[in-house]
RODO-2510 file (C-alpha; in nm, 4 decimals, decimal comma):
residues 427
     n   res          X          Y          Z
     1     x     3,6335    -4,4945    -2,9577
     2     x     3,6720    -4,5247    -3,3354
     3     x     3,5685    -4,8382    -3,5167
     4     x     3,8417    -5,0990    -3,5730
     5     x     4,0006    -5,1145    -3,9154
     6     x     3,8726    -5,4251    -4,0917
     7     x     4,1393    -5,6327    -4,2688
     8     x     4,0452    -5,9261    -4,4916
     9     x     4,3358    -6,1587    -4,5733
    10     x     4,3177    -6,4167    -4,8490
    11     x     4,5188    -6,7372    -4,8127
    12     x     4,5851    -7,0139    -5,0627
    13     x     4,5574    -7,2990    -4,8107
    14     x     4,3420    -7,3852    -4,5093
    15     x     4,5334    -7,2344    -4,2183
    16     x     4,6524    -7,4834    -3,9563
    17     x     4,4695    -7,2834    -3,6879
    18     x     4,1275    -7,4020    -3,8102
    19     x     4,2085    -7,7132    -4,0142
    20     x     4,0663    -7,9442    -3,7406
    21     x     3,7330    -7,7574    -3,7404
    22     x     3,7120    -7,8109    -4,1167
    23     x     3,8003    -8,1796    -4,0917
    24     x     4,1170    -8,1202    -4,2922
    25     x     4,4745    -8,2308    -4,2178
    26     x     4,7067    -7,9662    -4,0789
    27     x     4,9510    -7,8527    -4,3444
    28     x     5,3156    -7,7913    -4,2489
    29     x     5,2876    -7,4773    -4,4632
    30     x     5,1224    -7,1474    -4,3780
    31     x     5,2209    -7,1466    -4,0116
    32     x     5,3594    -6,7929    -4,0385
    33     x     5,0194    -6,6724    -4,1633
    34     x     4,8568    -6,8117    -3,8521
    35     x     5,1187    -6,6429    -3,6345
    36     x     5,0837    -6,3030    -3,8018
    37     x     4,7035    -6,2976    -3,7996
    38     x     4,7047    -6,4159    -3,4375
    39     x     4,9294    -6,1251    -3,3377
    40     x     4,7200    -5,8739    -3,5316
    41     x     4,4017    -6,0031    -3,3692
    42     x     4,5422    -5,8971    -3,0302
    43     x     4,5412    -5,5347    -3,1476
    44     x     4,2084    -5,3672    -3,0713
    45     x     4,2572    -5,1264    -3,3626
    46     x     4,1896    -5,4092    -3,6085
    47     x     3,9223    -5,6639    -3,6906
    48     x     4,0816    -5,9547    -3,8794
    49     x     3,9241    -6,2036    -4,1186
    50     x     4,0861    -6,4677    -4,3392
    51     x     3,9352    -6,6036    -4,6628
    52     x     4,0880    -6,9435    -4,7441
    53     x     4,0539    -7,1597    -5,0543
    54     x     3,9693    -7,5103    -4,9252
    55     x     3,8750    -7,8557    -5,0594
    56     x     3,5259    -7,8413    -4,9052
    57     x     3,1706    -7,8545    -5,0414
    58     x     3,0253    -7,5227    -4,9232
    59     x     3,1238    -7,1911    -4,7670
    60     x     3,1861    -7,2175    -4,3935
    61     x     3,2437    -6,9385    -4,1421
    62     x     3,4413    -7,0050    -3,8243
    63     x     3,5019    -6,7600    -3,5384
    64     x     3,8159    -6,8413    -3,3420
    65     x     4,0611    -6,6320    -3,1413
    66     x     3,9009    -6,2978    -3,2439
    67     x     3,9463    -6,3925    -3,6110
    68     x     3,6725    -6,4691    -3,8630
    69     x     3,7695    -6,7483    -4,1017
    70     x     3,5872    -6,7892    -4,4334
    71     x     3,6547    -7,1374    -4,5706
    72     x     3,5728    -7,1103    -4,9409
    73     x     3,5064    -7,4133    -5,1622
    74     x     3,7266    -7,4452    -5,4684
    75     x     3,5666    -7,3867    -5,8046
    76     x     3,4638    -7,7047    -5,9850
    77     x     3,6130    -7,5608    -6,3047
    78     x     3,9483    -7,4615    -6,1536
    79     x     4,0799    -7,5840    -5,8198
    80     x     4,2916    -7,2667    -5,7911
    81     x     3,9848    -7,0441    -5,8103
    82     x     3,6579    -6,9846    -5,6250
    83     x     3,3160    -6,8984    -5,7653
    84     x     3,2347    -6,5301    -5,8139
    85     x     2,9304    -6,5685    -5,5891
    86     x     3,1549    -6,6929    -5,3069
    87     x     3,3902    -6,3994    -5,3541
    88     x     3,0977    -6,1537    -5,3520
    89     x     2,9477    -6,3094    -5,0390
    90     x     3,2710    -6,2851    -4,8415
    91     x     3,3486    -5,9281    -4,9491
    92     x     2,9944    -5,8016    -4,8921
    93     x     2,9604    -5,9722    -4,5553
    94     x     3,2925    -5,8577    -4,4090
    95     x     3,3197    -5,5300    -4,6062
    96     x     3,6912    -5,4740    -4,5381
    97     x     3,8712    -5,1436    -4,5161
    98     x     4,1753    -5,3194    -4,6635
    99     x     4,1841    -5,6349    -4,8746
   100     x     4,5199    -5,8041    -4,8066
   101     x     4,6001    -6,0867    -5,0492
   102     x     4,8860    -6,3327    -4,9999
   103     x     5,0542    -6,4454    -5,3216
   104     x     4,9550    -6,3355    -5,6704
   105     x     4,9627    -6,6258    -5,9140
   106     x     4,6383    -6,8081    -5,8279
   107     x     4,3196    -6,7157    -6,0125
   108     x     4,1146    -6,6558    -5,6973
   109     x     4,3536    -6,3779    -5,5861
   110     x     4,2983    -6,1950    -5,9127
   111     x     3,9229    -6,2417    -5,8695
   112     x     3,9242    -6,0818    -5,5242
   113     x     4,1454    -5,7920    -5,6311
   114     x     3,9386    -5,7189    -5,9417
   115     x     3,6115    -5,7391    -5,7485
   116     x     3,7004    -5,5174    -5,4531
   117     x     3,7178    -5,1450    -5,5235
   118     x     3,8627    -5,0345    -5,1903
   119     x     4,2258    -5,0424    -5,0750
   120     x     4,4029    -5,3509    -5,2120
   121     x     4,7322    -5,4742    -5,0629
   122     x     4,9097    -5,7671    -5,2257
   123     x     5,1920    -5,9464    -5,0425
   124     x     5,4392    -6,0999    -5,2830
   125     x     5,5605    -6,4485    -5,1962
   126     x     5,7605    -6,5762    -5,4902
   127     x     5,7090    -6,3719    -5,8062
   128     x     5,6735    -6,6383    -6,0736
   129     x     5,7194    -6,3887    -6,3567
   130     x     6,0653    -6,3417    -6,2107
   131     x     6,1076    -6,7186    -6,1845
   132     x     5,9998    -6,8076    -6,5380
   133     x     6,3466    -6,8099    -6,6962
   134     x     6,4764    -7,0359    -6,4191
   135     x     6,1838    -7,2718    -6,3610
   136     x     6,3542    -7,5601    -6,5412
   137     x     6,6624    -7,5248    -6,3244
   138     x     6,9051    -7,4654    -6,6115
   139     x     6,8948    -7,8356    -6,6866
   140     x     7,0661    -7,9341    -7,0152
   141     x     6,7323    -7,9926    -7,1865
   142     x     6,8671    -7,9932    -7,5433
   143     x     7,1123    -8,2693    -7,4578
   144     x     6,8470    -8,4563    -7,2600
   145     x     6,6206    -8,4731    -7,5671
   146     x     6,8579    -8,7115    -7,7439
   147     x     6,6721    -9,0126    -7,8937
   148     x     6,9609    -9,2313    -7,7786
   149     x     6,8279    -9,2035    -7,4222
   150     x     6,4494    -9,2291    -7,4524
   151     x     6,3779    -9,2237    -7,0768
   152     x     6,5822    -8,9070    -7,0283
   153     x     6,4235    -8,7497    -7,3356
   154     x     6,0772    -8,8306    -7,1990
   155     x     6,1669    -8,6656    -6,8680
   156     x     6,2872    -8,3492    -7,0441
   157     x     5,9714    -8,3390    -7,2529
   158     x     5,7519    -8,3892    -6,9449
   159     x     5,9243    -8,1037    -6,7610
   160     x     5,8752    -7,8684    -7,0553
   161     x     5,5093    -7,9663    -7,0955
   162     x     5,4498    -7,9198    -6,7225
   163     x     5,6027    -7,5719    -6,7376
   164     x     5,3861    -7,4816    -7,0348
   165     x     5,0555    -7,6099    -6,8968
   166     x     5,0842    -7,5616    -6,5202
   167     x     5,3372    -7,2825    -6,4742
   168     x     5,2961    -7,0528    -6,7732
   169     x     4,9175    -7,0463    -6,7297
   170     x     4,9640    -6,8671    -6,3952
   171     x     5,1884    -6,5903    -6,5295
   172     x     4,9092    -6,3713    -6,6670
   173     x     4,7034    -6,4086    -6,3483
   174     x     4,9993    -6,2875    -6,1437
   175     x     5,0617    -5,9850    -6,3664
   176     x     4,6924    -5,8923    -6,3602
   177     x     4,6767    -5,9303    -5,9816
   178     x     4,9876    -5,7197    -5,9241
   179     x     4,8663    -5,4504    -6,1634
   180     x     4,5248    -5,4404    -5,9943
   181     x     4,6683    -5,3966    -5,6440
   182     x     4,7065    -5,0415    -5,5180
   183     x     4,9778    -5,1453    -5,2715
   184     x     5,2453    -5,4158    -5,2923
   185     x     5,4333    -5,5658    -4,9981
   186     x     5,7653    -5,7492    -5,0018
   187     x     6,0826    -5,8025    -4,8032
   188     x     6,3812    -5,8160    -5,0409
   189     x     6,5472    -5,5983    -5,3022
   190     x     6,4573    -5,8639    -5,5576
   191     x     6,0811    -5,8521    -5,5005
   192     x     6,0967    -5,4718    -5,4882
   193     x     6,2508    -5,4841    -5,8365
   194     x     5,9757    -5,7207    -5,9568
   195     x     5,7100    -5,4898    -5,8125
   196     x     5,8599    -5,1917    -5,9930
   197     x     5,8820    -5,3866    -6,3196
   198     x     5,5182    -5,4994    -6,3145
   199     x     5,3349    -5,2161    -6,1369
   200     x     5,5494    -4,9046    -6,0856
   201     x     5,2408    -4,7029    -5,9833
   202     x     5,1735    -4,9149    -5,6731
   203     x     5,3112    -4,8128    -5,3341
   204     x     5,5738    -5,0586    -5,2055
   205     x     5,5809    -5,1554    -4,8373
   206     x     5,8432    -5,3680    -4,6608
   207     x     5,7607    -5,6231    -4,3922
   208     x     5,9477    -5,9450    -4,3139
   209     x     5,8027    -6,2777    -4,2079
   210     x     5,7428    -6,4179    -3,8626
   211     x     5,8774    -6,7729    -3,8438
   212     x     5,7300    -7,0683    -3,6611
   213     x     5,7839    -7,0714    -3,2837
   214     x     6,0057    -7,3796    -3,2648
   215     x     6,2833    -7,2241    -3,4711
   216     x     6,3271    -6,9282    -3,2365
   217     x     6,3662    -7,1631    -2,9416
   218     x     6,5921    -7,4321    -3,0926
   219     x     6,9672    -7,3690    -3,1119
   220     x     7,2180    -7,5417    -3,3369
   221     x     7,5220    -7,6732    -3,1501
   222     x     7,8188    -7,8176    -3,3382
   223     x     7,8706    -8,0938    -3,0821
   224     x     7,5151    -8,2189    -3,1408
   225     x     7,5462    -8,2502    -3,5179
   226     x     7,6138    -8,5455    -3,7391
   227     x     7,9340    -8,4428    -3,9142
   228     x     7,9304    -8,4086    -4,2936
   229     x     7,5489    -8,4101    -4,3051
   230     x     7,3734    -8,1504    -4,5199
   231     x     7,0071    -8,0513    -4,5093
   232     x     6,7930    -7,9250    -4,7994
   233     x     6,4350    -7,8073    -4,7575
   234     x     6,2778    -7,8926    -5,0942
   235     x     6,3420    -8,0901    -5,4124
   236     x     5,9995    -8,0497    -5,5677
   237     x     6,0999    -7,8864    -5,8965
   238     x     6,4086    -7,8163    -6,1096
   239     x     6,4084    -7,4584    -5,9816
   240     x     6,5093    -7,5922    -5,6392
   241     x     6,8519    -7,6804    -5,7839
   242     x     6,9029    -8,0096    -5,6010
   243     x     7,0681    -8,1530    -5,9126
   244     x     7,3441    -7,8920    -5,8718
   245     x     7,3929    -8,0003    -5,5108
   246     x     7,4133    -8,3672    -5,6119
   247     x     7,7030    -8,2895    -5,8450
   248     x     7,8748    -8,1069    -5,5585
   249     x     7,8195    -8,4040    -5,3256
   250     x     7,9633    -8,6400    -5,5878
   251     x     8,2773    -8,4268    -5,5896
   252     x     8,2960    -8,4073    -5,2095
   253     x     8,2427    -8,7763    -5,1349
   254     x     8,5977    -8,8512    -5,2483
   255     x     8,7289    -8,6644    -4,9435
   256     x     8,4290    -8,7079    -4,7113
   257     x     8,3081    -9,0666    -4,7583
   258     x     8,0467    -9,0184    -4,4850
   259     x     7,8812    -8,7192    -4,6499
   260     x     7,5008    -8,7378    -4,6594
   261     x     7,2458    -8,4919    -4,7952
   262     x     6,9037    -8,5123    -4,6312
   263     x     6,6170    -8,3748    -4,8371
   264     x     6,2783    -8,2765    -4,6956
   265     x     5,9772    -8,3626    -4,9086
   266     x     5,8314    -8,6619    -5,0830
   267     x     6,0593    -8,9472    -5,1792
   268     x     6,0489    -8,9547    -5,5605
   269     x     6,1338    -9,3241    -5,5517
   270     x     5,8165    -9,4177    -5,3650
   271     x     5,5669    -9,1280    -5,3811
   272     x     5,3495    -8,9934    -5,6587
   273     x     5,1962    -9,1647    -5,9579
   274     x     5,3891    -9,4251    -6,1526
   275     x     5,4077    -9,1854    -6,4492
   276     x     5,5466    -8,9063    -6,2280
   277     x     5,8098    -9,1401    -6,0867
   278     x     5,9091    -9,2281    -6,4427
   279     x     5,9285    -8,8839    -6,6054
   280     x     5,9160    -8,5979    -6,3518
   281     x     6,1955    -8,4066    -6,1815
   282     x     6,2029    -8,6805    -5,9202
   283     x     6,2787    -8,9305    -6,1947
   284     x     6,5642    -8,7094    -6,3125
   285     x     6,7040    -8,6944    -5,9577
   286     x     6,6743    -9,0712    -5,9183
   287     x     6,8660    -9,1259    -6,2412
   288     x     7,1284    -8,8716    -6,1391
   289     x     7,1726    -9,0320    -5,7972
   290     x     7,2319    -9,3646    -5,9682
   291     x     7,4640    -9,2145    -6,2297
   292     x     7,6778    -9,0411    -5,9651
   293     x     7,6795    -9,3427    -5,7309
   294     x     7,5132    -9,1461    -5,4519
   295     x     7,2570    -9,3990    -5,3305
   296     x     7,4319    -9,4229    -4,9925
   297     x     7,4676    -9,0465    -4,9669
   298     x     7,1107    -8,9187    -5,0226
   299     x     6,8128    -8,9527    -4,7880
   300     x     6,4597    -8,8337    -4,8668
   301     x     6,2831    -8,7537    -4,5404
   302     x     5,9218    -8,7079    -4,6463
   303     x     5,7080    -8,4052    -4,5609
   304     x     5,8244    -8,2752    -4,2226
   305     x     5,6214    -8,1069    -3,9529
   306     x     5,7628    -7,8093    -3,7633
   307     x     5,9382    -8,0005    -3,4842
   308     x     6,0776    -8,2569    -3,7280
   309     x     6,2202    -7,9836    -3,9509
   310     x     6,3874    -7,8174    -3,6530
   311     x     6,5345    -8,1497    -3,5422
   312     x     6,6813    -8,2176    -3,8868
   313     x     6,8360    -7,8717    -3,8997
   314     x     6,9738    -7,9023    -3,5472
   315     x     7,1587    -8,2236    -3,6291
   316     x     7,2970    -8,1149    -3,9680
   317     x     7,6531    -7,9922    -4,0166
   318     x     7,5268    -7,7292    -4,2620
   319     x     7,2152    -7,6165    -4,4471
   320     x     7,2175    -7,5652    -4,8258
   321     x     6,9734    -7,3344    -5,0061
   322     x     7,0275    -7,4699    -5,3558
   323     x     6,7500    -7,2960    -5,5514
   324     x     6,8346    -7,1449    -5,8879
   325     x     6,5985    -6,8579    -5,8012
   326     x     6,4048    -6,7782    -5,4836
   327     x     6,2642    -6,4687    -5,3172
   328     x     6,3045    -6,5162    -4,9417
   329     x     6,3046    -6,8882    -4,8619
   330     x     6,1548    -6,9526    -4,5197
   331     x     6,3822    -7,2511    -4,4634
   332     x     6,6891    -7,0296    -4,4990
   333     x     6,5438    -6,7974    -4,2374
   334     x     6,4658    -7,0919    -4,0101
   335     x     6,8170    -7,2315    -4,0469
   336     x     6,9734    -6,8920    -3,9794
   337     x     6,7662    -6,8212    -3,6707
   338     x     6,8695    -7,1586    -3,5273
   339     x     7,2312    -7,0747    -3,6044
   340     x     7,2870    -7,3498    -3,8607
   341     x     7,5864    -7,2690    -4,0871
   342     x     7,4337    -7,1866    -4,4251
   343     x     7,5540    -7,2151    -4,7828
   344     x     7,3163    -7,0388    -5,0191
   345     x     7,2888    -6,9619    -5,3866
   346     x     7,3324    -6,5949    -5,4725
   347     x     6,9869    -6,5863    -5,6259
   348     x     6,6810    -6,3643    -5,6111
   349     x     6,6264    -6,2171    -5,2675
   350     x     6,8813    -6,4188    -5,0705
   351     x     7,1409    -6,1352    -5,0640
   352     x     6,8820    -5,9349    -4,8669
   353     x     6,8765    -6,2067    -4,5999
   354     x     7,2479    -6,2555    -4,5292
   355     x     7,5905    -6,1150    -4,6090
   356     x     7,8540    -6,3320    -4,7746
   357     x     8,1364    -6,4673    -4,5563
   358     x     7,9745    -6,3264    -4,2415
   359     x     7,6255    -6,4728    -4,2057
   360     x     7,6360    -6,7307    -4,4856
   361     x     7,8562    -6,8506    -4,7695
   362     x     7,7257    -6,7640    -5,1166
   363     x     7,7874    -6,9345    -5,4506
   364     x     7,6580    -6,8843    -5,8044
   365     x     7,3384    -7,0848    -5,8347
   366     x     7,4432    -7,3251    -6,1119
   367     x     7,8101    -7,3663    -6,0119
   368     x     7,8459    -7,7067    -5,8439
   369     x     8,2239    -7,6731    -5,8085
   370     x     8,1915    -7,3481    -5,6148
   371     x     7,9147    -7,5008    -5,4033
   372     x     8,1404    -7,7954    -5,3207
   373     x     8,4193    -7,5600    -5,2130
   374     x     8,1879    -7,3608    -4,9846
   375     x     8,0639    -7,6787    -4,8173
   376     x     8,4225    -7,8026    -4,7824
   377     x     8,5201    -7,4851    -4,5996
   378     x     8,2543    -7,5466    -4,3344
   379     x     8,3435    -7,9143    -4,3041
   380     x     8,7116    -7,8254    -4,2576
   381     x     8,6792    -7,5342    -4,0157
   382     x     8,4828    -7,5482    -3,6925
   383     x     8,5872    -7,1880    -3,6359
   384     x     8,4168    -7,0811    -3,9596
   385     x     8,1079    -7,2876    -3,8767
   386     x     8,0785    -7,1203    -3,5364
   387     x     8,1354    -6,7750    -3,6881
   388     x     7,8585    -6,8248    -3,9440
   389     x     7,6299    -6,9726    -3,6795
   390     x     7,6661    -6,6784    -3,4416
   391     x     7,6194    -6,4048    -3,6978
   392     x     7,3412    -6,5801    -3,8908
   393     x     7,1334    -6,6062    -3,5743
   394     x     7,1983    -6,2431    -3,4835
   395     x     7,0884    -6,1274    -3,8298
   396     x     6,7813    -6,3513    -3,8390
   397     x     6,6689    -6,2468    -3,4908
   398     x     6,6410    -5,8935    -3,6282
   399     x     6,4917    -5,9856    -3,9667
   400     x     6,2295    -6,2165    -3,8174
   401     x     6,1639    -6,0307    -3,4916
   402     x     5,7892    -6,0784    -3,4295
   403     x     5,7284    -5,7435    -3,2581
   404     x     5,9216    -5,5523    -3,5247
   405     x     5,7410    -5,7218    -3,8127
   406     x     5,3952    -5,6856    -3,6604
   407     x     5,4691    -5,3174    -3,6013
   408     x     5,5775    -5,2772    -3,9656
   409     x     5,2540    -5,4371    -4,0862
   410     x     5,0424    -5,2281    -3,8477
   411     x     5,2104    -4,9120    -3,9759
   412     x     5,1448    -5,0233    -4,3332
   413     x     4,7748    -5,0683    -4,2577
   414     x     4,7572    -4,7280    -4,0868
   415     x     4,9335    -4,5598    -4,3797
   416     x     4,7018    -4,7231    -4,6328
   417     x     4,3955    -4,6241    -4,4296
   418     x     4,5226    -4,2667    -4,4032
   419     x     4,5796    -4,2512    -4,7798
   420     x     4,2308    -4,3889    -4,8445
   421     x     4,0763    -4,1227    -4,6195
   422     x     4,2715    -3,8469    -4,7936
   423     x     4,1622    -3,9717    -5,1355
   424     x     3,8026    -3,9895    -5,0124
   425     x     3,8173    -3,6299    -4,8898
   426     x     3,9669    -3,5177    -5,2216
   427     x     3,6745    -3,6748    -5,4025
***
């Protein structure tokens, strides 16, 4: 029997599967990584390891469920990096046949890809070089900088400074990581275009995500919803486009006085530092909510765990994916697989996830009037809501089919291994 192919994944967060062993809280993010590695570990052709960047003091190794987990301490100089010695230790100890990195913009990913000289597969999540022109959400920044409104001007300035210092600094790391990879993996036409733009020499492989278990098993039913309630998965940055949705809700409340938009994530009115509450995107949303008289129509739900997210989706009349740009938002996939009627911005990779008028209703990302009309159509027509629900679930059950996606990833690994052997023989 031949030796198993050794795959080393890198992950940007401590995976929920081993967070308790590390004494860390379980994140609501990264669940799909746990699911995919768990499925791969069942395949005797592979030996799986995961290297995770963690807020811990020293390197820890955990064996669990036929997977080796390397919990790597963050660098003291850069929390988004690890020390070179840590990287060397993990690579030398596991000695992978394929290094499989998740996400490109963090410094530690670039470090791993530049250090390892074997096969290097990089899975694209969001491609921030494709996001950069949209990161500030098409907010009217020039108008916001007026000295007549100092608080608004301060918010605009803070958003621009944040983009310069925290966002722009990651762009070069992402380009370097993508150009160092020998193989790139994605799941939409949009990320395929980004891959071709940044590294046309790399082989592109397609594989969709596995979603969290609860969403496959929870069904949306119109009779169980709270009418005229909308759900949004994130309002953490201007790119998420929640300000566009608020303008649409302000228009709709004239005809639907009970309309409510429920937003997952931290409440900007109560969470974060005092400075952040005064000048960040949350501060802009708070001011906009007040300006549009929407205080009774907006609810911030806090960070939701898997079951809580499913419950919110199940009781919503519709889901809105309001981002100005996005690759393949997991929350859209989760809403679709539950059969929630979806309204989504025609942005980034979303056209690869659903077809307009059949599986979702699309609108131009910054057009609040068109967004309002699409929502109105669902509110006014149970027949349309049921049509979208049925076909969204059918599409998502194919896109996010666990067996299909594991098979696609397995075939990718086998193809990469075969190419590596051929190149070795040529040399």
